[in-house]
C-alpha positions, 0 to 999 in steps of 0.5 A: 396019945396020937393025933386025929384030925377030924372032918366030918362028912356033916361039913363041907370040905375044908381048904386048908384047916381041919374042921377039928379046931374051926367050925361047929364043934358039937358035930366034931364031937360027935364024929370022934364019939365025944361029948361036950362033958370031954372038953378039958379047954376052949378057946374063944377067939374075939376079933379086936374092937368087939365086945368079949361078952359075944363070945362069952354069950355063943359059950354060954348058949351052948354049955349053959351051966353044966357042973364040968366046967373046962379051961377058957381063953379068951383073946383078941385077934385082928381078923379071921379067914371070912372078914365077917366072923366077929367070934371063933370057938375052938375045944380041945376033947379027952378021950379015952383010949 
């Protein structure tokens, strides 16, 4: 399996990180030729002291009641790159070769 870093042109140029693990999952999947059904794992990172329900609500807004439910990890973190962020979600998708 080959590792490919995805930085779609529809998102601002990254500075020291790849968008494929930080922002706008739907655009990133599309840029890689993938769909939500190909996501096998989501990571939901919640700012320490916040209700984890915030992360689940953000996830449910996009995922809904799909038949295909990937694994989900929820972790509390001390902070994010931007101090105003409360939740960050990343995804791992598997694409056929």
